[in-house]
OpenMM code with the backbone's topology and positions (N, CA, C; nanometers):
from openmm import Vec3, app, unit

residues = "MET GLU LEU GLU ALA ALA ARG GLU ILE VAL ARG ALA ALA THR PRO THR GLY TRP LEU VAL SER ARG PRO MET PHE PHE GLY ILE HIS HIS TRP ALA VAL TRP ALA ASN GLY PRO TRP PRO ALA ARG GLU ARG GLN LEU PRO PRO GLN ILE GLU GLY THR GLY ALA THR GLU ALA GLU ALA LEU VAL ASP LEU ALA ALA LYS LEU ARG ARG ARG PRO ASP".split()
positions = [
    Vec3(0.3921, -1.9747, -0.4028),
    Vec3(0.2863, -1.8911, -0.4544),
    Vec3(0.3311, -1.8305, -0.5866),
    Vec3(0.2376, -1.8160, -0.6764),
    Vec3(0.2648, -1.7572, -0.8061),
    Vec3(0.2883, -1.6068, -0.7915),
    Vec3(0.3805, -1.5551, -0.8682),
    Vec3(0.4206, -1.4146, -0.8576),
    Vec3(0.3043, -1.3189, -0.8845),
    Vec3(0.2250, -1.3447, -0.9863),
    Vec3(0.1141, -1.2546, -1.0190),
    Vec3(0.0103, -1.2538, -0.9061),
    Vec3(-0.0127, -1.3672, -0.8420),
    Vec3(-0.1053, -1.3717, -0.7283),
    Vec3(-0.0510, -1.2894, -0.6124),
    Vec3(0.0793, -1.2964, -0.5883),
    Vec3(0.1413, -1.2173, -0.4817),
    Vec3(0.1301, -1.0682, -0.5114),
    Vec3(0.1474, -1.0307, -0.6369),
    Vec3(0.1331, -0.8894, -0.6743),
    Vec3(-0.0090, -0.8401, -0.6487),
    Vec3(-0.1066, -0.9241, -0.6778),
    Vec3(-0.2462, -0.8860, -0.6552),
    Vec3(-0.2760, -0.8718, -0.5060),
    Vec3(-0.2170, -0.9561, -0.4242),
    Vec3(-0.2352, -0.9469, -0.2788),
    Vec3(-0.1815, -0.8132, -0.2283),
    Vec3(-0.0657, -0.7716, -0.2787),
    Vec3(-0.0090, -0.6424, -0.2384),
    Vec3(-0.0975, -0.5284, -0.2875),
    Vec3(-0.1456, -0.5369, -0.4101),
    Vec3(-0.2335, -0.4304, -0.4618),
    Vec3(-0.3557, -0.4139, -0.3718),
    Vec3(-0.4137, -0.5239, -0.3299),
    Vec3(-0.5336, -0.5182, -0.2458),
    Vec3(-0.5038, -0.4633, -0.1068),
    Vec3(-0.3834, -0.4849, -0.0567),
    Vec3(-0.3479, -0.4425, 0.0794),
    Vec3(-0.2897, -0.3009, 0.0853),
    Vec3(-0.2548, -0.2436, -0.0284),
    Vec3(-0.1898, -0.1121, -0.0298),
    Vec3(-0.2931, -0.0017, -0.0082),
    Vec3(-0.2746, 0.0776, 0.0977),
    Vec3(-0.3693, 0.1868, 0.1246),
    Vec3(-0.3596, 0.2968, 0.0189),
    Vec3(-0.4660, 0.3708, 0.0054),
    Vec3(-0.4678, 0.4850, -0.0853),
    Vec3(-0.3575, 0.5835, -0.0460),
    Vec3(-0.2845, 0.6301, -0.1438),
    Vec3(-0.1779, 0.7263, -0.1193),
    Vec3(-0.0418, 0.6645, -0.0950),
    Vec3(-0.0360, 0.5328, -0.0807),
    Vec3(0.0914, 0.4636, -0.0599),
    Vec3(0.1451, 0.4167, -0.1946),
    Vec3(0.2774, 0.4095, -0.2059),
    Vec3(0.3428, 0.3608, -0.3268),
    Vec3(0.4303, 0.2406, -0.2926),
    Vec3(0.4275, 0.1404, -0.3778),
    Vec3(0.5082, 0.0194, -0.3574),
    Vec3(0.6221, 0.0205, -0.4581),
    Vec3(0.7439, -0.0052, -0.4089),
    Vec3(0.8623, -0.0076, -0.4951),
    Vec3(0.8684, -0.1384, -0.5730),
    Vec3(0.9620, -0.1432, -0.6654),
    Vec3(0.9896, -0.2702, -0.7333),
    Vec3(1.0665, -0.3594, -0.6373),
    Vec3(1.0354, -0.4876, -0.6339),
    Vec3(1.1140, -0.5779, -0.5498),
    Vec3(1.2597, -0.5809, -0.5971),
    Vec3(1.3504, -0.5912, -0.5010),
    Vec3(1.4936, -0.5945, -0.5315),
    Vec3(1.5543, -0.7239, -0.4785),
    Vec3(1.6496, -0.7776, -0.5554),
    Vec3(1.7191, -0.9006, -0.5187),
    Vec3(1.8534, -0.8646, -0.4584),
    Vec3(1.8800, -0.9168, -0.3385),
    Vec3(2.0035, -0.8832, -0.2665),
    Vec3(2.0949, -1.0034, -0.2459),
    Vec3(2.0883, -1.0991, -0.3300),
    Vec3(2.1756, -1.2154, -0.3159),
    Vec3(2.0945, -1.3410, -0.2911),
    Vec3(2.1632, -1.4454, -0.2629),
    Vec3(2.0997, -1.5764, -0.2492),
    Vec3(1.9848, -1.5714, -0.1497),
    Vec3(1.8663, -1.5981, -0.1986),
    Vec3(1.7443, -1.6087, -0.1173),
    Vec3(1.7133, -1.4854, -0.0334),
    Vec3(1.7353, -1.3673, -0.0877),
    Vec3(1.6976, -1.2473, -0.0142),
    Vec3(1.6397, -1.1424, -0.1090),
    Vec3(1.5085, -1.1275, -0.1020),
    Vec3(1.4364, -1.0260, -0.1773),
    Vec3(1.3796, -0.9256, -0.0786),
    Vec3(1.3652, -0.8010, -0.1226),
    Vec3(1.3040, -0.6980, -0.0393),
    Vec3(1.2188, -0.6066, -0.1268),
    Vec3(1.1127, -0.5527, -0.0672),
    Vec3(1.0240, -0.4586, -0.1346),
    Vec3(0.9727, -0.3611, -0.0291),
    Vec3(0.9520, -0.2362, -0.0677),
    Vec3(0.9099, -0.1348, 0.0282),
    Vec3(0.7815, -0.0680, -0.0165),
    Vec3(0.7059, -0.0212, 0.0817),
    Vec3(0.5893, 0.0643, 0.0562),
    Vec3(0.6128, 0.1932, 0.1328),
    Vec3(0.5895, 0.3048, 0.0669),
    Vec3(0.6060, 0.4363, 0.1282),
    Vec3(0.4714, 0.5057, 0.1362),
    Vec3(0.4429, 0.5593, 0.2541),
    Vec3(0.3191, 0.6315, 0.2746),
    Vec3(0.3293, 0.7734, 0.2247),
    Vec3(0.2187, 0.8468, 0.2341),
    Vec3(0.2205, 0.9862, 0.1896),
    Vec3(0.3073, 1.0726, 0.2807),
    Vec3(0.3572, 1.1813, 0.2258),
    Vec3(0.4378, 1.2744, 0.3050),
    Vec3(0.3498, 1.3367, 0.4119),
    Vec3(0.3976, 1.3409, 0.5369),
    Vec3(0.3202, 1.4038, 0.6432),
    Vec3(0.3135, 1.5553, 0.6236),
    Vec3(0.2088, 1.6155, 0.6761),
    Vec3(0.1924, 1.7603, 0.6654),
    Vec3(0.2973, 1.8329, 0.7496),
    Vec3(0.3459, 1.7659, 0.8518),
    Vec3(0.4441, 1.8251, 0.9422),
    Vec3(0.5809, 1.8332, 0.8750),
    Vec3(0.6452, 1.9468, 0.8868),
    Vec3(0.7777, 1.9642, 0.8279),
    Vec3(0.8809, 1.8726, 0.8928),
    Vec3(0.9819, 1.8391, 0.8152),
    Vec3(1.0981, 1.7617, 0.8618),
    Vec3(1.0643, 1.6191, 0.9043),
    Vec3(0.9558, 1.5666, 0.8572),
    Vec3(0.9240, 1.4272, 0.8836),
    Vec3(0.9265, 1.3507, 0.7518),
    Vec3(0.9778, 1.2316, 0.7563),
    Vec3(0.9777, 1.1459, 0.6383),
    Vec3(0.8480, 1.0668, 0.6341),
    Vec3(0.8079, 1.0244, 0.5156),
    Vec3(0.6870, 0.9433, 0.5075),
    Vec3(0.7114, 0.8071, 0.5730),
    Vec3(0.6049, 0.7446, 0.6203),
    Vec3(0.6218, 0.6106, 0.6773),
    Vec3(0.6676, 0.5127, 0.5692),
    Vec3(0.7460, 0.4144, 0.6106),
    Vec3(0.7960, 0.3140, 0.5170),
    Vec3(0.7847, 0.1766, 0.5823),
    Vec3(0.7396, 0.0800, 0.5036),
    Vec3(0.7269, -0.0573, 0.5511),
    Vec3(0.8027, -0.1467, 0.4535),
    Vec3(0.8794, -0.2423, 0.5069),
    Vec3(0.9601, -0.3323, 0.4244),
    Vec3(0.9069, -0.4745, 0.4343),
    Vec3(0.9007, -0.5404, 0.3201),
    Vec3(0.8688, -0.6825, 0.3154),
    Vec3(0.9899, -0.7572, 0.2633),
    Vec3(1.0205, -0.8727, 0.3215),
    Vec3(1.1357, -0.9515, 0.2778),
    Vec3(1.0952, -1.0971, 0.2607),
    Vec3(1.1757, -1.1706, 0.1843),
    Vec3(1.1494, -1.3118, 0.1652),
    Vec3(1.2571, -1.3774, 0.0819),
    Vec3(1.2513, -1.5087, 0.0764),
    Vec3(1.3486, -1.5859, -0.0012),
    Vec3(1.3206, -1.5763, -0.1508),
    Vec3(1.1964, -1.5424, -0.1866),
    Vec3(1.1590, -1.5233, -0.3264),
    Vec3(1.0883, -1.3889, -0.3396),
    Vec3(1.0732, -1.3438, -0.4619),
    Vec3(1.0031, -1.2183, -0.4858),
    Vec3(0.8593, -1.2272, -0.4347),
    Vec3(0.7936, -1.3386, -0.4612),
    Vec3(0.6555, -1.3565, -0.4164),
    Vec3(0.6459, -1.3536, -0.2638),
    Vec3(0.7389, -1.4182, -0.1948),
    Vec3(0.7378, -1.4179, -0.0482),
    Vec3(0.7554, -1.2770, 0.0076),
    Vec3(0.8420, -1.1986, -0.0539),
    Vec3(0.8628, -1.0608, -0.0087),
    Vec3(0.7359, -0.9790, -0.0271),
    Vec3(0.6670, -0.9979, -0.1378),
    Vec3(0.5427, -0.9253, -0.1627),
    Vec3(0.4343, -0.9643, -0.0625),
    Vec3(0.4210, -1.0922, -0.0351),
    Vec3(0.3202, -1.1390, 0.0614),
    Vec3(0.3532, -1.0879, 0.2014),
    Vec3(0.4818, -1.0862, 0.2374),
    Vec3(0.5236, -1.0332, 0.3672),
    Vec3(0.4876, -0.8846, 0.3780),
    Vec3(0.5123, -0.8092, 0.2727),
    Vec3(0.4777, -0.6674, 0.2716),
    Vec3(0.3271, -0.6492, 0.2872),
    Vec3(0.2487, -0.7274, 0.2164),
    Vec3(0.1028, -0.7158, 0.2258),
    Vec3(0.0546, -0.7406, 0.3683),
    Vec3(0.1105, -0.8409, 0.4339),
    Vec3(0.0715, -0.8702, 0.5722),
    Vec3(0.1056, -0.7535, 0.6641),
    Vec3(0.2215, -0.6937, 0.6434),
    Vec3(0.2623, -0.5803, 0.7287),
    Vec3(0.1769, -0.4564, 0.6988),
    Vec3(0.1380, -0.4371, 0.5737),
    Vec3(0.0521, -0.3230, 0.5410),
    Vec3(-0.0848, -0.3372, 0.6085),
    Vec3(-0.1353, -0.4594, 0.6141),
    Vec3(-0.2653, -0.4820, 0.6800),
    Vec3(-0.2580, -0.4557, 0.8299),
    Vec3(-0.1405, -0.4784, 0.8911),
    Vec3(-0.1244, -0.4610, 1.0367),
    Vec3(-0.0763, -0.3216, 1.0755),
    Vec3(-0.0509, -0.2353, 0.9798),
    Vec3(0.0077, -0.1057, 1.0112),
    Vec3(-0.0865, -0.0234, 1.1007),
    Vec3(-0.0294, 0.0525, 1.1907),
    Vec3(-0.1120, 0.1404, 1.2727),
    Vec3(-0.1600, 0.2595, 1.1913),
    Vec3(-0.2783, 0.3023, 1.2167),
    Vec3(-0.3324, 0.4190, 1.1428),
    Vec3(-0.3112, 0.5471, 1.2152),
] * unit.nanometer
topology = app.Topology()
chain = topology.addChain("A")
for resn in residues:
    res = topology.addResidue(resn, chain)
    for name in ("N", "CA", "C"):
        topology.addAtom(name, app.Element.getBySymbol(name[0]), res)
């Protein structure tokens, strides 16, 4: 898949208030990217975080998009 198409898939799947990090390369065939949700109103809780991984940057983005679509509300 083309990288720009994968980026658009993530943009479409990202809920309002969530932020997506830059994809990071961790060695041979391992990319990761994270999405962080808004800070909860409750004290001492971290925002939700979802990780996408893949052998390429595009695969990691598509994996993240799929997980964002399946996230519990």
